[in-house]
C-alpha positions as CSV (number, residue, x, y, z in Angstrom):
1,M,0.9,23.1,15.5
2,A,3.8,23.2,13.1
3,S,4.0,26.3,10.9
4,E,5.1,26.3,7.2
5,E,8.4,28.0,7.9
6,S,10.6,27.6,11.0
7,P,13.7,29.8,11.5
8,L,17.1,28.4,11.0
9,L,19.0,27.9,14.3
10,V,22.6,27.3,13.9
11,A,24.4,25.0,16.4
12,T,21.3,24.6,18.6
13,K,21.4,22.3,21.6
14,H,19.2,19.9,19.6
15,E,21.6,19.8,16.7
16,L,24.4,18.7,19.0
17,I,22.5,15.4,19.6
18,Y,23.6,14.3,16.1
19,D,27.2,14.5,17.2
20,R,26.8,11.6,19.6
21,F,28.4,9.3,16.9
22,T,31.5,9.9,14.9
23,P,31.3,9.8,11.1
24,E,33.0,6.4,11.2
25,Q,30.4,5.1,13.6
26,K,27.6,6.5,11.5
27,R,28.9,4.8,8.4
28,W,29.1,1.5,10.3
29,I,25.5,1.9,11.6
30,V,24.3,2.6,8.0
31,F,26.1,-0.5,6.8
32,L,24.4,-2.6,9.5
33,V,20.9,-1.3,8.9
34,S,21.4,-1.7,5.1
35,F,22.5,-5.3,5.6
36,V,19.4,-5.9,7.6
37,G,17.2,-3.9,5.2
38,L,18.2,-6.3,2.4
39,L,16.4,-9.2,4.1
40,P,12.7,-8.4,3.7
41,M,13.1,-7.6,0.0
42,F,15.4,-10.6,-0.6
43,V,13.2,-13.1,1.3
44,L,10.1,-11.8,-0.6
45,A,11.6,-11.8,-4.1
46,T,13.4,-15.2,-3.9
47,F,10.2,-17.1,-3.2
48,V,8.5,-16.5,-6.6
49,P,11.1,-18.3,-8.8
50,S,11.0,-21.2,-6.3
51,I,7.3,-21.8,-6.7
52,P,7.5,-24.5,-9.4
53,Q,10.0,-26.6,-7.3
54,I,8.0,-26.1,-4.1
55,A,4.8,-27.1,-5.8
56,K,6.5,-30.3,-7.1
57,D,8.1,-31.2,-3.8
58,L,4.9,-30.7,-1.8
59,D,2.5,-32.0,-4.5
60,L,0.6,-28.8,-4.8
61,T,-0.5,-26.6,-7.7
62,H,1.4,-23.5,-8.7
63,A,-1.7,-21.4,-8.0
64,V,-2.0,-22.7,-4.4
65,V,1.7,-22.0,-3.7
66,S,1.4,-18.6,-5.3
67,L,-1.1,-17.7,-2.6
68,I,1.7,-18.0,0.0
69,F,3.3,-15.0,-1.7
70,S,0.2,-12.9,-1.0
71,L,0.5,-14.2,2.6
72,S,4.1,-13.0,2.7
73,M,3.0,-9.5,1.6
74,L,0.5,-9.4,4.4
75,A,3.1,-10.6,6.9
76,N,5.5,-7.9,5.7
77,A,2.9,-5.2,6.0
78,I,1.8,-6.3,9.5
79,G,5.4,-6.8,10.7
80,A,6.6,-3.4,9.5
81,L,3.8,-1.8,11.5
82,V,4.4,-3.8,14.7
83,W,8.2,-3.3,14.8
84,A,7.9,0.4,14.0
85,A,5.3,1.0,16.7
86,Y,7.2,-0.9,19.4
87,S,10.5,0.8,18.4
88,S,9.1,4.1,19.5
89,F,8.6,2.6,23.0
90,Y,11.5,0.1,23.4
91,G,14.0,1.5,20.9
92,R,15.4,0.4,17.5
93,R,18.1,-2.0,18.9
94,S,15.6,-4.1,20.9
95,M,13.3,-4.5,17.8
96,Y,16.2,-5.8,15.7
97,L,17.1,-8.3,18.4
98,W,13.5,-9.4,18.8
99,G,12.9,-9.8,15.1
100,M,16.0,-11.7,14.0
101,P,15.3,-14.9,16.1
102,L,11.8,-15.1,14.5
103,L,13.4,-14.9,11.0
104,C,15.9,-17.6,11.9
105,V,13.3,-20.0,13.3
106,G,10.8,-19.2,10.5
107,S,13.5,-19.9,7.8
108,C,14.3,-23.3,9.3
109,G,10.6,-24.0,9.6
110,V,10.1,-23.2,5.9
111,A,13.0,-25.4,4.9
112,M,11.5,-28.3,6.8
113,S,7.9,-27.8,5.7
114,T,6.1,-30.9,4.3
115,S,2.6,-29.5,3.9
116,L,0.8,-26.4,2.8
117,Q,-0.3,-25.6,6.4
118,S,3.3,-25.7,7.8
119,L,4.7,-23.8,4.9
120,S,2.1,-21.1,5.2
121,F,2.7,-20.8,9.0
122,W,6.5,-20.7,8.9
123,R,6.5,-18.4,5.9
124,F,4.4,-15.9,7.8
125,V,6.8,-16.1,10.8
126,Q,9.8,-15.7,8.6
127,M,8.5,-12.6,6.8
128,F,7.1,-11.1,10.1
129,G,10.5,-11.4,11.7
130,C,12.4,-9.5,9.1
131,A,9.7,-7.0,8.1
132,G,11.0,-4.2,10.2
133,G,14.2,-3.9,8.2
134,I,13.2,-0.9,6.1
135,S,11.1,1.1,8.5
136,L,13.5,0.6,11.4
137,G,16.5,1.4,9.2
138,T,14.9,4.7,8.0
139,G,14.2,5.6,11.6
140,V,17.8,4.9,12.6
141,I,19.1,7.2,9.9
142,G,16.7,9.9,11.0
143,D,18.1,9.5,14.6
144,I,21.7,10.0,13.7
145,Y,21.8,12.4,10.7
146,K,20.9,16.0,10.5
147,L,18.2,17.3,8.3
148,E,20.5,18.3,5.4
149,E,22.5,15.1,5.6
150,R,19.6,12.6,5.7
151,G,18.8,12.3,2.1
152,T,22.3,11.0,1.2
153,A,22.3,8.4,4.0
154,I,18.8,7.3,3.1
155,G,19.9,7.0,-0.5
156,V,22.7,4.6,0.4
157,F,20.3,2.6,2.6
158,L,17.4,2.3,0.2
159,G,19.7,1.8,-2.8
160,T,21.2,-1.3,-1.1
161,T,17.8,-2.7,-0.2
162,L,16.2,-2.2,-3.6
163,F,19.3,-3.6,-5.4
164,G,18.8,-6.7,-3.3
165,F,15.2,-6.9,-4.4
166,A,16.3,-6.8,-8.1
167,V,19.1,-9.3,-7.9
168,A,17.1,-11.8,-5.6
169,P,15.3,-13.5,-8.5
170,F,18.6,-14.3,-10.1
171,L,20.9,-15.0,-7.2
172,G,18.4,-16.6,-4.8
173,G,15.8,-17.9,-7.1
174,T,16.3,-18.7,-10.7
175,C,20.0,-19.5,-10.5
176,A,20.7,-20.9,-7.0
177,A,17.4,-22.3,-5.8
178,T,15.6,-23.6,-8.8
179,Q,18.4,-24.3,-11.2
180,Y,21.4,-25.5,-9.2
181,W,20.3,-25.8,-5.6
182,S,17.4,-26.8,-3.4
183,W,14.8,-24.3,-2.2
184,R,15.1,-25.8,1.2
185,N,18.8,-25.0,1.3
186,L,18.1,-21.5,0.3
187,H,15.9,-20.9,3.4
188,Y,18.5,-22.5,5.6
189,A,21.0,-20.0,4.2
190,I,18.6,-17.2,4.9
191,G,18.3,-18.4,8.5
192,A,22.1,-18.4,8.8
193,W,22.1,-14.8,7.4
194,G,19.6,-13.8,10.0
195,L,21.8,-15.3,12.8
196,L,24.9,-13.5,11.5
197,E,22.9,-10.2,11.5
198,M,21.6,-10.8,15.0
199,L,25.2,-11.3,16.3
200,L,26.4,-8.1,14.5
201,I,23.5,-6.1,16.0
202,Y,24.1,-7.5,19.4
203,L,27.8,-6.9,19.4
204,S,28.2,-3.6,17.6
205,F,24.9,-1.7,17.2
206,P,24.1,1.0,19.7
207,E,20.6,2.4,20.6
208,T,20.2,5.4,18.3
209,S,16.9,6.8,19.6
210,H,17.4,10.3,21.1
211,P,17.8,10.1,24.9
212,G,14.6,10.5,26.8
213,T,12.3,10.1,23.8
214,L,11.4,6.4,24.2
215,G,8.1,5.5,25.9
216,I,9.9,3.2,28.3
217,D,12.2,6.1,29.4
218,K,9.1,8.1,30.5
219,L,7.8,5.5,32.9
220,M,8.1,6.4,36.5
221,R,8.3,2.8,37.7
222,R,8.9,-0.3,35.6
223,R,9.7,-3.9,36.2
224,W,12.9,-5.7,35.2
225,I,11.0,-7.2,32.2
226,H,8.5,-4.6,31.2
227,I,5.9,-5.7,28.6
228,T,3.6,-3.0,27.3
229,W,0.8,-3.2,24.7
230,V,1.4,-0.8,21.8
231,N,-1.2,-0.6,19.1
232,P,0.6,-1.4,15.9
233,L,-2.2,0.1,13.9
234,S,-1.6,3.5,15.5
235,S,1.1,4.1,12.8
236,L,-1.6,4.1,10.2
237,W,-3.4,6.9,12.0
238,L,-0.5,9.2,10.8
239,L,-2.0,8.9,7.3
240,R,-4.9,11.1,8.4
241,S,-2.5,13.9,7.6
242,P,-3.2,15.0,4.0
243,N,0.5,15.4,3.4
244,L,1.5,11.9,4.5
245,F,-1.5,10.3,2.7
246,A,-0.8,12.2,-0.5
247,I,2.9,11.2,-0.8
248,M,2.0,7.6,0.1
249,L,-0.5,7.5,-2.8
250,A,1.9,9.3,-5.1
251,S,4.7,6.8,-4.4
252,A,2.4,3.9,-5.0
253,L,1.3,5.3,-8.4
254,V,4.9,5.9,-9.4
255,L,6.0,2.5,-8.3
256,I,3.3,0.8,-10.4
257,G,5.2,2.2,-13.4
258,G,8.1,0.1,-12.3
259,Y,6.3,-3.1,-11.2
260,V,4.3,-3.2,-14.5
261,L,7.7,-3.8,-16.3
262,L,9.1,-6.3,-13.8
263,I,6.2,-8.5,-12.6
264,P,5.1,-9.8,-16.0
265,M,8.7,-9.9,-17.5
266,A,8.4,-13.6,-18.4
267,Y,5.1,-12.9,-20.3
268,T,6.4,-9.7,-22.0
269,I,10.1,-9.6,-22.7
270,G,10.4,-13.4,-22.3
271,V,7.7,-14.3,-24.9
272,R,8.5,-11.4,-27.3
273,Y,12.2,-12.2,-27.6
274,G,12.0,-16.0,-27.1
275,I,13.7,-16.2,-23.7
276,T,12.6,-19.4,-21.9
277,N,15.5,-19.9,-19.5
278,E,14.5,-18.7,-16.0
279,A,18.1,-17.8,-15.2
280,I,18.3,-15.4,-18.2
281,I,14.9,-13.9,-17.2
282,G,16.4,-13.3,-13.8
283,V,19.4,-11.6,-15.3
284,C,17.0,-9.1,-17.0
285,F,16.1,-7.9,-13.5
286,L,19.7,-6.7,-12.9
287,P,19.5,-3.5,-14.9
288,S,16.5,-2.3,-12.8
289,G,18.5,-3.2,-9.6
290,L,21.5,-1.3,-10.8
291,G,19.3,1.6,-11.8
292,N,17.7,1.5,-8.3
293,F,21.1,1.7,-6.7
294,I,22.4,4.5,-8.8
295,G,19.2,6.4,-8.6
296,E,19.1,6.3,-4.8
297,L,22.7,7.5,-4.5
298,V,22.0,10.4,-6.9
299,A,18.6,11.2,-5.4
300,G,19.8,11.3,-1.8
301,R,22.5,13.8,-2.5
302,Q,20.3,15.8,-4.9
303,S,17.5,16.1,-2.3
304,D,19.9,17.4,0.3
305,I,21.2,20.0,-2.1
306,V,17.7,21.1,-2.9
307,V,16.9,21.6,0.8
308,R,20.0,23.6,1.3
309,R,19.4,25.8,-1.8
310,W,15.8,26.6,-0.9
311,R,16.8,27.5,2.7
312,E,19.4,29.9,1.3
313,K,16.8,31.5,-1.0
314,R,14.6,32.0,2.0
315,E,17.5,33.4,4.1
316,G,17.6,30.4,6.4
317,V,13.9,29.5,6.6
318,W,13.0,25.8,6.2
319,C,9.9,24.5,4.4
320,P,9.6,20.6,4.6
321,E,8.0,20.3,1.1
322,D,11.2,21.7,-0.5
323,R,12.7,18.2,-0.5
324,L,9.9,17.0,-2.8
325,R,11.1,19.3,-5.5
326,A,13.9,16.8,-6.2
327,T,11.3,14.4,-7.6
328,W,10.6,16.3,-10.8
329,I,13.2,14.8,-13.2
330,G,12.3,11.2,-12.1
331,G,8.6,11.5,-11.8
332,L,7.8,13.8,-14.7
333,I,10.3,12.6,-17.3
334,I,12.2,9.4,-16.6
335,V,9.5,7.0,-15.2
336,P,6.8,8.0,-17.7
337,L,9.1,7.8,-20.7
338,S,10.8,4.6,-19.8
339,T,7.5,2.8,-18.9
340,C,5.7,4.0,-22.1
341,A,8.8,3.3,-24.3
342,S,9.2,-0.2,-23.0
343,G,5.6,-1.1,-23.9
344,L,5.9,0.3,-27.4
345,I,9.3,-1.3,-28.0
346,T,8.1,-4.7,-26.8
347,T,5.1,-4.4,-29.1
348,Y,6.7,-3.0,-32.3
349,V,10.5,-3.7,-32.1
350,G,11.7,-7.3,-32.3
351,G,15.1,-9.0,-32.3
352,P,18.3,-8.1,-30.4
353,I,17.7,-4.3,-30.9
354,G,14.3,-4.5,-29.2
355,L,15.7,-6.5,-26.3
356,A,18.6,-4.1,-25.8
357,L,16.3,-1.1,-25.8
358,N,14.1,-2.8,-23.3
359,I,17.1,-3.4,-21.0
360,L,17.9,0.3,-21.3
361,C,14.3,1.2,-20.3
362,L,14.5,-1.1,-17.3
363,G,17.7,0.6,-16.1
364,A,16.3,4.1,-16.7
365,N,13.1,3.1,-14.9
366,G,15.0,1.9,-11.9
367,V,16.8,5.3,-11.7
368,G,13.6,7.3,-12.2
369,V,11.6,5.5,-9.6
370,D,14.3,6.0,-7.0
371,L,14.6,9.7,-7.9
372,V,11.0,9.9,-6.6
373,L,11.0,7.4,-3.7
374,N,14.1,8.8,-2.0
375,P,12.9,12.4,-1.5
376,I,9.5,11.0,-0.3
377,G,11.2,8.6,2.2
378,S,13.4,11.5,3.5
379,Y,10.3,13.8,3.7
380,N,8.6,11.2,5.9
381,V,11.5,11.5,8.3
382,D,11.7,15.3,8.1
383,V,8.1,16.0,8.9
384,V,7.6,13.6,11.8
385,R,11.2,12.8,12.9
386,S,10.2,11.5,16.3
387,R,7.9,8.9,14.7
388,S,9.9,8.4,11.5
389,A,9.9,4.6,11.7
390,E,6.1,4.6,12.2
391,A,5.5,7.0,9.3
392,T,7.7,4.8,7.0
393,A,5.9,1.7,8.1
394,A,2.5,3.2,7.5
395,N,3.7,4.4,4.0
396,L,5.1,1.0,3.1
397,A,2.1,-1.0,4.4
398,S,-0.5,1.1,2.7
399,R,1.5,1.3,-0.5
400,S,2.0,-2.5,-0.6
401,L,-1.8,-3.0,-0.5
402,I,-2.3,-0.6,-3.4
403,I,0.5,-2.1,-5.4
404,S,-0.6,-5.7,-4.7
405,A,-4.1,-4.9,-6.0
406,A,-2.8,-3.1,-9.0
407,T,-0.2,-5.7,-10.0
408,A,-2.8,-8.5,-9.8
409,L,-4.4,-6.8,-12.8
410,V,-1.3,-6.5,-14.9
411,I,-1.2,-9.9,-16.6
412,P,-5.0,-9.9,-17.2
413,S,-4.6,-6.4,-18.7
414,I,-1.8,-7.6,-21.0
415,E,-3.9,-10.5,-22.2
416,R,-6.9,-8.3,-22.9
417,I,-5.5,-5.0,-24.3
418,G,-1.8,-5.8,-24.9
419,V,1.6,-4.7,-23.5
420,A,1.6,-1.3,-25.0
421,W,-1.7,-0.1,-23.7
422,T,-1.1,-1.6,-20.3
423,D,2.2,0.3,-20.0
424,I,0.5,3.5,-21.3
425,I,-2.1,3.2,-18.5
426,A,0.8,2.7,-15.9
427,T,2.5,5.8,-17.4
428,M,-0.7,7.9,-16.9
429,L,-0.9,6.7,-13.2
430,A,2.8,7.7,-12.7
431,L,2.0,11.2,-14.1
432,I,-1.0,11.5,-11.8
433,G,1.3,10.5,-8.9
434,Q,3.7,13.3,-9.8
435,G,0.7,15.7,-10.0
436,I,-0.2,14.8,-6.4
437,I,3.4,15.6,-5.4
438,F,3.1,19.0,-7.1
439,L,-0.1,19.8,-5.2
440,T,1.7,18.8,-1.9
441,I,4.5,21.1,-2.7
442,R,2.2,24.0,-3.6
443,Y,-0.3,23.6,-0.7
444,G,1.8,21.7,1.8
445,D,1.6,24.4,4.5
446,R,-2.2,24.4,4.4
447,M,-2.4,20.7,4.4
448,R,-0.2,20.4,7.5
449,A,-2.2,23.1,9.2
450,S,-5.5,21.3,8.6
451,V,-4.4,18.1,10.5
452,D,-1.5,18.2,12.9
453,V,0.0,14.8,13.7
454,G,2.9,16.2,15.7
455,F,5.0,17.7,12.8
456,S,8.6,18.5,13.4
457,T,10.0,22.0,13.3
458,M,13.6,23.2,12.8
459,E,14.0,23.3,16.6
460,N,13.4,19.6,17.1
461,N,14.6,18.2,13.7
């Protein structure tokens, strides 16, 4: 069972494993996994602005096509769990190479779809194929970076993926696909993107899992092609740990504070300030994306500094929950203030001044959300490093279900009680999430001792 505090061991044999790759190789690996990590967010976000054109081409209602977005969320959650679970057995590189062909085939299938049934099937295949981008990428970074370097690298990785999510409605959807290009050509382009990534992974991406830790390495005898059943839902069992469940719930509640500003933007900022052009609505997502990118870069370095400082205070003793202390500014100040302010500004401040202030709130919210998410993502890797991809996948899948349920209530809530009160409720949820993080920091040692899921110690981290 992992104890609260593990002694600092300088230059241990385990730490030398992180020197397998040179700094230049590590940077290239981070670039590759960030490039792949962009895909699930981009593929997910580009679909929404294309709904009117898809509905017109296939002679369907908007509501019916919108259901495919929910199917995409389901495929993303299932795929993340599957690829993460199998990566612990076969390795990260193999999972990337297995997933990319599914993305390419699925994208071409979506582009050639002529009915709701074919569109639904190929959309599921497409999302399933790229769903491992974030969980696998986080696992890769945990494989190659030491404890006190991880936050910075994860910041670069997640900042890139979240920026892609923010710019996707403009670049892939409102501007290219629905305004000046065909939605079918967009998905052919995504398929080509997947093919390029598959070639880059095949030619220049090494296996990063630590030698001897994969399930297939532990087999006494194996066939040339060895296929083993791995339960993809086993990753969810990690959430029986109070620590991992608590930070998953906290991250979901804080993220709601961001989604409540982005999801209904056409009905809030668009209606309030008379913006009807879809491309301009898409541009309004860019400040949030820029905030995400900046926030991740700042948060990653900040969380590493916090870990080092608290270890120095304890004379070299490490406590995993120290990293969560880096969430205070984002979760307690920036996210609540930006979410609440946006609701009040939209309700009471009109004209260019109101629009400009809302843009500032979106940018600040993007920074604040990532100041919370980055330390949580790094904490997932720190406490269960050997199963970091699975822990990340379980967090993402469970969080997606909570957020999808919550965001489904956003527009009805705006219609019933107004933008201001809806955003105030989201603000309260974000504060509750930060309260959960505080309790995890305060009682983290007892929570880990109550249910041990194979927590890491300084000796194997």
